N, C-alpha and C positions, 0 to 999 in steps of 0.2 A: 652096369651101364647098358642101355638098350638103344637100338637104332630102328626107327620106324620107317618102313617103305610104304608110302601111301599114294595110291593112284586116285586122283580127284579131277582128272581132265576127261574122263570117259574114253580113255585110250587103252587098247590092248597092248600090253608090254611084252614083247616076245624076246626073252633073254636079253633085255636091254643092258648094255655095258654102263656101269656106274662107278665113278671114282669119288671118294670122299675121305676127308681127314677126320680123325677122332683124337681129341685131346685127353691127356692123362695127367693126374696130379703128380707132383714130384715124388719119386720113389715107388710109384705104383707098379710099374713093370719095366724090366730091363731087356728081356729077350722077346723080340717080335715073333720068332718062330713058334712060340708057345701061345700066341694070341689067336683065337678063332672067333667065328660068328656062328652061333647055334640058332637054328630056326625054331618056329613054334612046334615043329614036329620032332625036335630034339636031334636033328641031323646037322652036321657041320656044312655051312655054305662054302662052296669053292671060292677061295679068295687068293689074291696076290697082295703083297704088302711091301711098303717101303717107308723107312723112317725119315721124317721130314725135319724133326728138331728134337734135341735132347736137353734135359735139365743138367745142372752143374755136376750132379752125381752120376751122369751118363744114363739115368733112367729115361724112358721115352716120354717126350713132351707131346709130339704130334705123330700119329701113325696113319699113313695113307692106305686105304683099302681099295682094291680093284675087284669088283664083283660083277655078276650078271643076274638081273632080276627078271623073273617071269611073273607077271601079274595080269589078272583079268581087269577089265575096266571097272573103276570105282570099288576096288578091293584094296586090301592092305595086309601086311604081315610084319611081325616084329622079330628082329634078331638081337640076341643078347651076346655081349662079349664074354668069352669063356677062356679059361687057361687050361691047357692040356699038353701032355707030352706026345700025343698021338696025332697031331695035326699034320696032314700031308698036303702038299700042293700038287696040282695036276700038271703033267707035262704040257708045254705050250705047243700047239699045232694049229695050222689054218688050212682049210680045204684046198686052197690053190697052191700049196707047197707040200705035195704028197711025200716028198723026201725029207721033210722036216724044215723047221724055221731056219732061214738064211738071210743075213743082213743084206748081202749084195742083191739077192733076188727081191728083197723087200723094196729096195730103191728102184727097181725096174717098174714098180707099180705107180711111180710118179707120172702124172699125166703130161701130155705135151702142152706146154704153155707158150703162147705166141704173143709177143708185144709188138705193137705198131706205133712208131713215134710220130711226131708232128709232120715230118716230111713224107711219111708213107713207107719208111724203111721197116722191114719186119725183122724181129730178133727172136731167137729161140732161147728158152731158159736152159742153161747148161749147168750141170752140177759140178761144183769145185771141191766140196768136201761133204762127208756125212759120217754119222756115228750114232750109237744107241744112247738116247737120253734118258729113257725110262724103261726099266726091265723088271717085270714081275711075271708070275706064271699065268696071269690073266690079261695083261696088256703089255705091248712093247711099242715104244714111240721112237721113231727115227728122226733125228734132226739133220736136215740137209740145208746147204747154202750154196749160192752160186751167182752167176752173172747172166746177162742177156747178150747173146752174140749173133751177129749176122755173118755172112761169108767174109766180110772185110773188117768190121768194126765191133766194138763193144758199146752197149748203151750206158748212159751215165747213172744208172740205178742198179741196185743189187736185189737179191731175193733170198728168202729163208722159208723153209717149209718143215712142218712137223707132220709126219705120217704115223697114225696110230692104228695098230693091228690088234685084234681081239681073239682070244682063245676060242677056237672052234667056229669062228664066224667069217663070212666072206666080206662083210662091210669094212670099209676103210674110212677113217676120218682124216681130212687134210686141213691144216691151218697154214694158209699160204700168205706170206707177207712180202710186199715190195717196199724197198727202202731207198730214200735219197739221202746219202750220207754226206753230201756237200754242205758247206756252211752258207748261210744266207749273207747277202751283201748288207741287208738292213740299212740302206742308204739314209743318212741323216738321222738314224735312230728309229725309223719307221719299219714296220714288218708287214708290208702289204703283199697281196698276191701280185704276180708279175715280176717277182725277183729274178735277177739275171741267172741265178743258179737253180731256179725251179726246173723240173723236168716236165715237159709237155708231151702228151701222147694221145693217140686216137683210140686205141683199143688194147685190151688185155683179156685174152680168152684162153680157157683151159679146154683142150680137146681130148675126147676119149674115143679112140678108134674102135668101132664095133661093126660087125657084119650082122645085120638083122633082117627079119622078115615081117616084123610087126612093131608098131609104136603105140605106146599107151601114155597117157598123161593125166595129171590131176592139177587143176588150176589153183586150188587153194587147199593144200594138204593140211594146213593148220585146222581148218574147220570141217572138212569132209574128206571122204575117201572114195568119192564117186569117180570111177575110172572111165575115161573116154579114150577113143582110139583115133588114129590118123593113118591114112593110107601111104602118103608120100613123105609127110614131114609135119612138124609142129614147132612153132616158135612163140614163146611168151616173153614179152618185153614190158618191164615196169619203168615208166618214164618219170614218175614223180611219186610222192607219198599217197596221192589220191585223196588226201584230207582237205578240209575246207580252205586252208590257206596254202595250198600246194604251190602257188606261184610267189611265195614269199621272197622278199629281197635277201633273205638269209642265204639264198642260193646264187647270189651275185658273183660273177666271175671277175677276172683281172681287168677286164675292159668295162666294168660296172654294168654289164648286161646280165639279165636273168635268162639263162639258156634253157630253162625247163619249159617244155612245150606241150607235153601230153598230160592231161588230167586223168591219171589212173594208169591202166595198162592195156595193151592190145595183144590179140592172139592171131597168129597167121597159121591156119590149119589147111593143109593141102591147097596152098596158094589163095585161100580166101581169108580176108582180113576182117576182124571185128574188134570193137572197142568196148572197154569196161570203164566208164567214167566214174570218178569218185569211188574207186574200188582198189583193193590191195590184193596182190597175188603172192602166194608162197608155193610155187609149183614143184612138182616132182615128175620126172619123165622115166619111162621104161623102154628098154630095147630088147625084143625077143630075138633069140638066135635061130638059125635055119632049122635046127632039130627040135626046137621048142623045149629044150631041157633046162634052160636058164634064162633069166632076164636081168640085164644090166640096168642099174638105176642110178640117178644122180639127184641130190637135193642140197640146196644152199641155205644156210641159216640166215635169218633176217633179210630175206630177199627184197621185200618192198621197203623195209626201214632203211636199208643201205642203197637205195636207188642211185643211179640207174642200173638195172640188171637185166640179163637176158638168158633164157634157158631154151635150147633148141635141140631137136633130134631129127635126123634123117636116117635113112636105111644104112648109111655107112658110118654112123656114129652120133655121139652127143657132144654138144658144145655148151660151155658155161661162160657167159659173158660177164666177167667180173667188172670190167669197165668197157661197156659195149659201144661200138662206133655209131650205133643207131642214135645215140644221145645227140649227135649233131654238133658237139662242141669239143674242143680239146680239153683233156683232163690235165690238171696241174698238181703235181706232187711237189710240195714246197721243200726247200732245203731242210734237212733234219727231220722230215716227216716220213711216216710210213703208214701202210694200211694192210690190215689182216682180214682175210675172208676164210670162214670155216665152212667146209662142205663135206658131204658123205657120198661115197660111190661104192659100187661093187655089184655082186650078183645075189644079193640077199633075198630077192623076190622069186627064187626058184619055184616056190609053191604057189606063186601068184596071190599070196595072202598079204596084201599091202597093209592091212590093219596091224600086222605084227611089227611093222616098221614105223608106225606113226609116232613113236617115241622121239624120233629125231626132231619133231616140231616143238616138243616141250619136255626136255630131259628131266628125269626124276631128281629131286633134291631130297636126300634122306634127312630125316628129322632126329635130332638128338635133344634130350631134355635140356632146358635152359639151365637147370641146376648143375648138370654135368659140365656144360661149358663154363659156368661161373666158377665152380670149385677147382677147375683145372687151369685157370688162366690168371695171370697177374693183372693188376690194375692197369688201365681202366677195364675191368671185366664186365661182361653183360649181366647186370643185376636182374634177376628174374622179375617178371611182371607180378605185381601183387596189389592189394587194396591200397597199400601205402604209396604206390607209384601212380595212382590213378590220374591225378592232375597232369603229371608229366606225359603219361600215355595218351590221354585224351587230346592233348595238344598235338603231339607228334604224329598221331594217327592220320591227321589231315594231309600229311605229305604223300600218302599212298591211296587215299580214298577221297572222293568228292571234288568239288569245283576248284579247290586250291592245290590239288595233288600235282606232283611233278609231271605226270602224264598230261594233265590238263594244261599246265603251263607250256609244255613243249609244243602242244598243238597250236598255241597262239602264234608262235613264230615259225612253225613247221621245222622243229629241231630234228629233222630227218635228212637223209642223204648220206653218202659214204663218209663225208668229213664230219658231219654234225651228230650223227646218231650216237646216243649214249651220254652226251653232255646235257646240261640242264639250263634252261632259260633263267638268266639272272634278272628277274623282273623287278627287284628292288632298285636297280639302276635306272629304271624308266620313270621315276617319280616326277622328273622335270620335263618329260617329253611333251611336245605340242599335241594338243587334242587332234585326233583323227590321223595321226602319223604312225607308221610302223617303226618300232624300235627293236633293234637286235643287240643282245648282250649275252655273252657266254660265261659260265661259272668256273670252268677249268679246275674243279676239285678244290677250290678254296676251303680251308678248314677241314679238309679230308672227309668229304661226303662219303667216299668209299668206306672208310672206317666206320662212320656213323651208321651207314646202311647195314654193314655186317653186324655191328653190335645190336641193332634193332632186330635183325633176323634171328640172331642167337637168343635174344630175350623173348621173342614172340612166336617164333616158328613160322611166321608168315612169309611164304616164298616170294611175295612181291618185293620184299626188302632185298632178298638175295639176288633177284633179277636186276634190280636197280644197281646194286653193288657191282655185279659182273659186267653189265653193259657199260657202266661208267668206267670201270677199270680197263676194259678193252679200248674205250675211247682215249683215256688218258695215256695208255701205253703206246697207242699209235700216233695220236695227233698232238697231245699237250706236252710231251717230252721231246726235247731237242736232241735228236739222235745223231750227233756229229762230234768229232774231236778236232775239227778243222777251223773252228772259230776261236775267239779269245777265251782264256780259261774261265772267265766269269760267266760264260754262257754255255759252254759245252756240257751236254747231258743234263741240263737243268729243266725245270718245269716252267712253262709259260704262265704268266699271270692271267687272271680273269680279264675280260675286256675292261679298259680303263673306265674309271667311275663316271657314270652319267653320260657316256658317249656311245653313239651308235657304232657298231663294229665295222660297218662299211666293208672295205676289202682287206682288213687285217684278219678277218675270220677269228680264229682262236689264238691270235698272237698279240693281244693286249692293245696295240696302238697303231693307228693309220696316219699316213701323211695328211689326210684330210683333217685330223685332229689338231694339227699344229697351231692353227689360228685360234683354237679354243683353249689352249694351255698357256699359263703364264710363262714369262721368260725364264729359261733355265729348268723348266719342269717337263720338257718334252723328251720322250724316249721310252723304250720298252725292252722286252726281252726277259729271259729267266733271271730270277734273283732269289737270294736266300730267304727272304721273308715269306715266300710261298713255295714250300718244298715239302711234300707230304708222301710218306711211304708206308705208314702203318697199315692202312687199308689194304694195300697190295700184299703186305706180309700176311695179314689175316686170310686173305683170299688164297694165297699160295698154300698156306697150311690147310685150308678147307678143301681145296681142289687138286693140289699137286701140280697145277699148271705152271710150268717153268717160266712162261712169259712174265708172270707177275714177280717172280723172284729176280729175274734178270733186270727188269725195269726198276725195282726197288734199289738194287745195287747200283744201277746207273745213277740214280738220284744221290746215292752215297758218294759216288765218285765226283759228282758235281761239287759237293762240300769239301772233299779232299783237295780238289783243285784250288778252292778258295783258301783253305788253310795253308797250302803250299805257297800260294801267292803267284806273282807273275812268272811266266815260263820263258820270257825273253829278257835280255838285258835292256832292250829298247823300252819295254813297258815298265820295267823296274825303275829306270831313270825317269820316265814320264810320270809315274806315280809319286816318286820322291819329290819331284818339282811341284806337282799338283798339290800334294799334301802340305808342302811348305807354304804355298800360296794360301791354302785354306787356313793354316794356323795364323798367318799374318792378318788375314781378313777378319778372323774371329778374335783377334787380340782385344782383351777387355770385355769380351762377352762371357756371360756365365756358362760354366760347364754344364749346368743343369738344362740348358737348351740344346745340347748336343744330341743328335740322332744316333742312337747306338746301332752298331752292327754286331761285331764280336766283343767289343769293349764295353759291355754292359748287358743287363737283362733285357732282352728285346724279342721281337718276333723272329728276327733273323737268327739270333743265337739260340732261341728256344726251339724253333723248328729244325735247326741244324743239329742240336743236341738230340732231339727226338729221332731224327732220321738216322743218325749215327748209331743210336741204340738199336734201331731196326736192323741195321747192317750187322751188328754183333749178334742179335738173336737169330738172324738168318744163317750166319756162317760160323759162329763161335770163334771168329777171328778176333783176337784181342787188340788188333790195330784199331778197330772201330771203337772199342772201349777206351783206348788210349786217346784217340782223337776227341771222344766225348768228354773226357776228363780235362783235356786241354781247353775245350770250349768253356767248361764250367769255371776253371781257374782264371781264365782271361776275362770272364763276364762278371763274376761276383766274388765277394769276400765276406766271411762271417762278421766282419766289423764295418760293413757298408753303412753309410749314413743315408738312409732313405729320404729324409727331409731335404738334405743337401742335393740329392739326385732329382728332386722335384717330381717324385712319383705320383703325386696327386694331380698333376697336370695331365688329365686323361687323354687329351688329343694327341700328345706326343709320347706318353708314357704308359698307356694302358697295356702295351705289349709285354710289360714285365710279367704279367700274369701267365702269358704263354710260356715264358722261360721257367717260371716256378712250377708249372704243371709238368714240364719235361724233367725238371730236377727231381720232382717227386717220383717220377717213373724210373729215373736212374737209381734212386735209393731203393725202390722196390726190387729192381733187378739185382742190385748188389746184395740185398737182403736174401733173395732167393738163392744166391750163390754162397751165402754165408761168408761174404768177403767184407768183414768189418775192419777195413784198413783205415789209414789216416785220410785217404781221399773220401771214403764214406763218411767219416766223422766231420770232415771239412764241409761236404755237401749238406749233411744233416744240420750242422750249425748254421749254415746259410739259410736253409729252409725255415728253421725255427725262428731265427732272427727276423726274417722278412714277415713270417706269419704273426709274430708278436707285434711288429709294427703295424701290420694290417688290422689286427684286432683292436688296436688303439686308435688308428687314424682313418681306415678305409670306410667308405659309405657307398650306397647304391648310386651309380653314375647319374641317374636322372633326378637325384635330389638337388643337383646343381646344374640345371640345363643351360644356365647362362654362359657357362664356360665351354659348352659343346657347340661345334659348328652346325651339326644336324642332330638334335636331341630326339632320336627316333627309336623304333622298336629294337634295333640291333644292340643298342646300349643295354637295354633290359636283359637281352639274351646273354650278353657278355658277362653279366654278373654271376652267371653259373660257374665261370672259371674261378672266381673267388671262393665260392662254396666248395669246389673240388680241392682247392689248395688247402683250405682249412681242414677238410676231411682227411686228406693224406697226411698233413702235418700232425694231426691228432694222433696218428699211429706212431710217430717218431718223437713225440713230446713226453714230458713227465706227466704223471697222473693228473696233477692239478691243472696244468696248462692244457692237457688233452681235453678235459671237460669244457674249458672255455672255447677251444677250437671247434669242438663238435657243436656247441651252441651257435657259434658264428656261422658254421657251415649250413646249418638248417635255416638260420635267419636269411642268408643270402639266397639260398635255394628257393625258399618260399616266396621271398620278395621278388626274385627274378621272374618266376612264372606268373605271379600276380600282376606285376607291372607289364609284362609282355602281353598278357591277355586283355589289357586295357586298350590296346592299339587295334584299330581297324586293319592296319597293315601287318598284323602279327604273322600272317601266313606267307609272307615273302620268302623267297628262296634262302636268303642269308640267315635269318633267324632260325629257319628250319635246320640248316646245316650246323649252326652252332649248338642247338639243343640236341640234335642227333648224336653229336660227338662228345658232348659234355654232360655232366650230371651223374655219371655212374658212381664215383667215389662217395658222393653225398647221398645218393639213394642207398648205398651200402650202409652208411651211418644210420639213416632213417629206419632201414629194415632190420638192421643187425640184431637188435634185442627182441624183435617181434616175430621173426621168421626162422624156423629151425633149419632151413636150407642155407642160411648165410654162413660164411666163414667166420671163424673166431680168430681175432687178432690179439694174441697174448702180448702183454707188455714185456719188453725186454730191456735189460740194462745195456744201452748202447754205449760204445766208447766215446769219450770226449775228444774233440779236436785238440791237438797238442800245441797249437799256437804257431807252428812253423808255417812259413809262407809257401804256398803251393802255386807255382807259376811256371808255365811251360812255353811261354811265348818265344818264338824263334827270333833270334837277334838279327838285325839288319846285315851285319857282316857275314853271318852264316848264309844268308840268302844270296849275297853277292858271290861268295865263294862257290855256292852250289851252281849258280848260273855260269860261272867260268868253266866249271867242270863239265856241264852239259851244253856248252855253247854250240849253236847251229846257225850258220849264216843264212841258210834257207828259211828258218823260222823267223829270224830277225826281219828279213825282207818281206815275208808274208804278213807279219804283224804291221809293219809300216804301210804296206799296201791296203790292209784292212782299215786302218785309221783314215786313210785318204778317202776310201769309200764312205765310211760312216760320217766323218767330219764334213766332207765337202759334198756328200750326196751324189757321188759319181758311180 
C-alpha cells in the first residue's frame, strides 16, 4: 500500500502537519508499532500513530498517521507502508516549552476570548475542564471546555476548544466552538429565528496579546503572498461573500431584515479606509517583536466564506473577530445550535518566509489508491473507476464541475455566511417558484451527501469531493444537529430535516419549517423538527476514520443517542400517558381501514427504521459497543419477519412504501457486518431469510417507478434515481442467496442500474441536488457486480453455506408494563413539570 503526497496548488509546504487514516483488510496487521512509512529514499518518515478502528479479530481496520511533509511547489513523493521491528517514534517537543511538553502549560496558550452580549455586557471565556484527546509523537490535541463569565454573571452559552500542538513547531491550531445547549420553544411546531431561548450577542473576539514594533499583512493569503506593512495598525473586515448575490434573502434575520451591508471587504490601514467591492479576503497578519527575533502570526480558515469576519493588528496585539461587532446586527445562536471556527496562530514566521506557511490555506490531502480503499472496506465500498462505470461517472462528475455543480448552485442563493457555509442549495424544491423570485431551500444532508462525497473521493482521488465532504460535515455538526438534552426525547440530539418541500426557508433557516408556512400546509400537516426518517451518520464515520477528527465521531454518536431515546420511549409519566391516549384515539379513528395504508416508523420496513438501523450500525463500528448491535437487532425484529406478506403490505404503492428499499439496504449492511465478524447466529439467519424473501418478491413484482407515472404525485427525476436502491438490494442479496437465485438477483441488479441511469439522463432536471445526492450514495454494490468478473482489482465473494433460520420468533419489543415500571423507578417531578410546560409552549404557541 502506498500514500501519495502531491502538491498541486503551487504552494511551498514547509514541514506541513498532516493527519490521515489508512484502512487495512481484516487480519492484515495487528501491531501498530511495527507499521511505518518509507519514503522514496528508503528512509522511515517520522510518524505518530493511533488506532481508530479494529476488525473482529482485533486486527487494525483504520490506523491514523500524524506526519510532517516538506514539499516544493508542484512536486510530489510517495511513501509506502512497511512492516519493521526497528520503527522508533521521536520524542515530542515544542520550542516554546524548553523544559518539555506539559499539559497545563499547553492550556495557557489558549487565547483570551471575549463575548459581548446584546446588552453590551462583556464575558471572558473561562476554562472549566481540559484533557488530552489525541496523543501521538507528532501531534497532541487538548480538549478544553468552559463557560463565559463576567464579574457577576454567566452567559447562557458554553464553549469548547481543541488546541493542537505539533512536534518541533511553534504553530498551534485552534478549533473553537460556541454552543447554545438550551432547548428551543418551537412554538406551535415552528422553528423560526427569534426563539425565546436563542442567545443574542454583539461580538465574539479572540485576542492575542503581543508587544511588537512592526505589522505585516496579506489581504488574500489563498492567492498570493505579497506582504504589505502598516505603521500603526491594520484591520480587514469581510462583510459579505462579495459574490454576485451577496445581498440574498438567505441572510434574513429574525426581524425579516437582511442586515448584510457591505459588498465585499474593507481595509483600514493606519486609519485610512479602502473598500474592495465584489472581492473576498483570506487575510494573514504578522506581528514583529522588539528584538526582531520572531513574528507572531494569525490566520482563520474560510474567512470570507464564513462572513462576517475581522482580523486586526495593532502594536499591542492581534484580534480575530469571529463574530465582529462591525456587522451592525445582533448575532443569534439558536437553541441547540453551535458554531466552530478553526484558526492557526504562533511564531512560525521567525525566518519571515511566509511561503513556508501557505499550506494553511489548502492543507494537503494524501492520496491512497482506490483499490486499497475498496479492498479494505465493507459494502458499500468505493468501487474503483473503470470503463464499466463510465455512464455513472459521467453523470456524477457534473456535481463538481460545470454550471450544475454544487458550487454553482450555492452561488445562486449565496449559500455563505457563518450559518450557511457548507450546506447545499436544494434547487429541486424550487420547481414551483414564481418567475423572477428568489427561493431559498437547504438540503441538510438528506440521503447522506457526506457519505456520497467521501465515496466519490475514494473512487476518484479528486480532492474536490473531499472538500465538499469536510465542509458539509462541519456544517452538519454545527448547524443541523440539535445539540440539547433539554427538549422532549423525540427531538434531543437529532438531525433537522431539509427545508420543507417546495417552501421558501424564510426565517426557519436550516430548521425545516417556519410559522409563515402554516397557511400553505394542509390541516394536521404542520410542524417540524428532528425525526427518525432523516438521520445519517455514515459519512461522519468515514470522515472520522479518514481524518481522526473527534468532532465527527462525537456527532455520529450523538445521532445514535437520538435513536436510543426513541427506542426507550417517553422519559416522563406525563408523556407516556399522553401517548397512550393519543395512540388509542388513532386506533379508533383507523378502525376498518386497511393496515396496508399505515405509515411505518419502527413497526415495518421504512425510511425511519432503515436509517435508524444504519445509524446504530455506525455506532457499533465506531465503538465496538455491542449495545448498538443489540439495538440494531431490535429494530430489525420489530420491523420485518421472514414470512412477511409483501402484497398485503402494499409495497407497490410507491408514494407511501418506497421507503422499504432504504430498510433493505441497511439490512444488507447488517448482514455484511455480521459476516465480517463471522457471527452466523440465529439473528444473522433471521435477517438473511428476510432479505432473500423480500428480494425474491421484488424479482417477481418490482418495476421501475416511472413505468407507472399515474400513481406518483410528482413523476420526476428523483424516482429514476431511487431505482438505484433496488439495484443495490439485488446486488447484496445475490451474495447471500443460493447459486441459482444469485444469478437471477445479479441480472435484476444490472437491469435496474442501467434503467435508472438511462431514465435519469432523459430528464432536463437530472442535475438537481436531490438526484445527485441519491446517485452519489448509491450504486456501489451494483457497480461491484458489473465490474467483478472484468477487473482484477475487485474482491472475490465466495459462496458460503449460510445457516438457515430455525423458525423461532425473534422479537424484542419492550412491553408496556415494563416501560411504566421503568418510569416509576426514574420518576422526577421536575421533569414532569418541564414536559407539561413544553407542551403548553408547543401546542398553544406561547
